[in-house]
C-alpha positions, 0 to 999 in steps of 0.5 A: 596559506590556511584553508580554514577560513574559506572552507565551510564547516562539515555541519553546514556542508551536510545540512546539520541541525540548527538550534535545539535537538527535536523531542524524540517520538513516543508511542502512546500506551493505548496503541498495541501491535497487531490489533485492528479495529473498525471497518476492516472486519465489516468489509470482510463480512459483506460479500458481493451478491451475484444476481443473474438476469438469465441462467448461465449457459454451459458452453463445451469447448475443446482445449484447442478452441478454448481461447477463441470461445472465451474471446467470442463470449466476452 
């Protein structure tokens, strides 16, 4: 008894390539590693502006009551 007729070949069992081999990918010469252009520089320059409606008040608290004071104020 021969099993070659009933067993699928190894390429079809693993889902091998069918047809011609795809063209290898290439990196264009205009791209360079480590250079960035665009909005990344603009976003870093624009810092948020904080506007207070009222002057912030200094709150004194002992270390034991710090968590309670923070929870009460938020």
